[in-house]
C-alpha positions in Angstrom: 73.3 -263.8 83.8 74.3 -264.7 80.2 77.7 -264.5 78.5 78.2 -263.9 74.7 81.7 -264.5 73.3 83.0 -264.2 69.8 86.7 -264.7 69.3 86.8 -266.7 66.1 88.4 -264.0 64.0 91.1 -261.4 64.4 88.8 -259.4 66.7 87.2 -260.3 70.0 83.7 -259.3 71.2 82.2 -260.1 74.6 78.9 -259.1 76.3 77.0 -259.9 79.5 73.2 -259.7 79.8 71.1 -259.7 82.9 67.3 -259.5 83.1 67.2 -259.0 79.3 69.6 -256.0 79.5 73.1 -255.8 78.2 75.2 -254.7 81.2 78.7 -255.0 79.8 80.2 -255.0 76.3 83.6 -254.8 74.7 84.6 -255.1 71.1 88.2 -254.9 70.2 91.2 -256.6 68.5 93.4 -258.6 70.8 96.9 -257.4 71.2 98.0 -260.8 72.5 97.1 -264.3 71.3 93.5 -265.4 71.9 94.8 -268.3 74.1 96.2 -265.8 76.5 93.6 -263.1 76.2 90.2 -264.8 76.2 89.8 -266.2 79.7 91.3 -263.1 81.4 88.9 -260.9 79.5 85.9 -263.0 80.6 87.2 -262.8 84.2 87.6 -259.0 83.8 84.1 -258.6 82.5 82.6 -260.5 85.3 84.5 -258.5 87.9 83.4 -255.3 86.3 79.7 -256.2 87.1 80.6 -257.7 90.5 79.8 -261.2 89.3 81.6 -264.6 89.2 81.5 -267.5 86.8 78.9 -269.3 88.9 76.4 -266.5 88.2 76.3 -267.5 84.5 73.2 -269.4 83.3 74.0 -269.7 79.5 76.8 -269.0 77.0 76.3 -267.8 73.4 79.0 -268.1 70.7 79.7 -269.0 67.1 80.6 -272.3 65.5 82.6 -270.7 62.7 83.9 -270.1 60.1 86.9 -268.2 61.2 90.6 -268.4 61.9 91.4 -272.1 62.6 93.4 -271.4 65.7 91.1 -268.7 67.0 88.0 -270.7 66.4 89.3 -273.7 68.2 90.3 -271.6 71.2 86.9 -269.8 71.1 84.9 -273.0 71.2 87.2 -274.8 73.7 86.9 -271.9 76.1 83.1 -271.6 75.8 82.4 -275.4 75.9 84.9 -276.0 78.8 83.4 -273.2 80.9 79.8 -274.4 80.1 80.7 -278.0 81.0 82.3 -276.9 84.3 79.3 -274.8 85.3 76.7 -277.2 83.9 75.0 -274.6 81.7 73.8 -274.6 78.1 75.6 -273.3 75.0 73.8 -271.7 72.1 75.5 -270.9 68.8 75.1 -269.8 65.2 77.6 -269.2 62.4 79.9 -266.2 62.2 78.5 -264.8 58.9 75.0 -264.7 60.2 76.2 -262.8 63.2 77.9 -260.3 61.0 74.7 -260.0 58.9 72.9 -259.0 62.1 74.9 -255.7 61.9 72.3 -254.6 59.3 70.0 -253.8 62.2 66.5 -252.8 61.3 67.1 -252.9 57.5 64.7 -255.2 55.8 66.0 -256.9 52.7 68.9 -258.8 51.2 72.2 -258.9 53.1 75.4 -260.4 51.6 78.3 -261.1 53.9 81.9 -261.6 52.6 84.4 -262.5 55.2 88.1 -262.7 54.3 89.7 -266.2 54.1 93.0 -265.3 52.4 94.2 -263.0 49.6 92.3 -265.0 47.0 89.1 -266.3 48.7 86.2 -265.2 50.9 83.5 -266.9 52.9 80.1 -266.0 51.4 76.7 -265.8 53.1 73.3 -264.7 51.7 70.7 -263.6 54.1 67.3 -261.9 54.2 67.1 -259.5 57.1 63.7 -258.9 58.8 64.7 -257.9 62.3 66.9 -261.0 62.3 68.9 -262.4 59.4 67.6 -265.6 57.9 69.9 -267.8 55.7 68.9 -268.0 52.1 71.6 -270.4 50.9 74.3 -272.6 52.4 77.5 -270.8 53.4 80.3 -271.3 50.9 83.9 -270.3 50.0 84.3 -268.3 46.8 87.3 -266.9 44.9 87.3 -263.1 44.7 86.5 -263.4 41.0 83.5 -265.7 41.8 82.3 -263.3 44.5 82.4 -260.3 42.1 80.3 -262.2 39.7 77.8 -263.5 42.3 77.0 -260.2 43.9 75.9 -258.6 40.6 72.6 -260.6 40.9 71.6 -258.9 44.2 70.4 -255.6 45.5 70.7 -254.7 49.2 73.5 -254.5 51.8 77.0 -255.7 51.6 79.0 -256.4 54.9 82.3 -258.0 55.9 86.1 -257.5 55.7 86.2 -259.5 52.5 84.3 -256.7 50.6 87.6 -254.7 50.3 88.9 -257.3 48.0 86.2 -256.6 45.4 87.4 -253.2 44.4 84.5 -251.3 43.0 81.1 -251.9 44.6 78.2 -252.4 42.3 75.5 -249.6 42.4 72.9 -252.1 43.4 74.6 -252.7 46.8 75.3 -250.5 49.8 78.5 -251.4 51.7 78.4 -250.9 55.5 82.1 -250.4 55.9 82.0 -249.8 59.6 80.0 -252.9 60.4 82.4 -255.7 59.3 83.1 -257.3 62.7 80.9 -259.8 64.5 79.3 -258.2 67.6 78.7 -260.6 70.5 75.7 -258.7 72.0 73.8 -259.4 68.8 73.8 -263.1 69.7 71.3 -262.4 72.5 68.7 -261.3 69.9 69.1 -264.1 67.4 67.2 -267.5 67.4 70.2 -269.8 68.2 70.7 -273.5 68.2 71.3 -275.3 71.4 74.5 -277.3 70.9 75.6 -280.6 72.5 78.9 -280.0 74.2 80.3 -283.4 73.6 79.2 -283.6 69.9 79.9 -280.1 68.6 82.2 -279.6 65.6 83.7 -276.3 64.4 82.3 -275.0 61.1 85.4 -274.6 59.0 84.0 -274.7 55.5 87.5 -275.3 54.1 90.7 -277.2 54.8 93.5 -275.6 56.7 96.6 -274.5 54.8 98.6 -277.3 56.6 96.1 -279.9 55.3 96.3 -278.5 51.8 100.1 -278.7 51.9 100.1 -282.3 53.2 97.7 -283.4 50.5 99.9 -281.8 47.8 102.8 -283.7 49.2 100.8 -286.9 49.1 101.0 -287.4 52.9 
């Protein structure tokens, strides 16, 4: 049995797969902090299918980007559980997972994920059953993002899209497909990660680091 967990943003998504079939799935926003809500949810999911942690054979997750605190908790939970059980962990980036919401659509997919009021994470993919990265992930100001997307035609996804205002006619906004869905991880070609060497994919400095640098600390 395989576990997919994504709790790197303000939402949480979890799925279990057995014999190539998704047998449990939940996608929601946590009402309590991720630290308190993630492990109990994993335990709940396993109990719902009459399973226990020892039945797991692999874990799928994301390396980031995402909320700094949520991402650390997400990775610590997945890596700690995998190390305790002696099972592998496979991962991709959060934006590619969101791009997978384009489903069977074939063509360009742009993902804009909210960073703060003035910035978004930006990812450019070509979707052909699975999204394939076309450029490196980056952080753009909202103004830069508005200018960049005018050069593309295809699908636009992500909670950062709302910051753009008017959507160009050359793009279709999938408004109800903004959140990463854990079960999609089962169908992507993922990278096997080394538990002791993995590093979160932040793409930017935390607000605390920015403040410390401004103070010269």
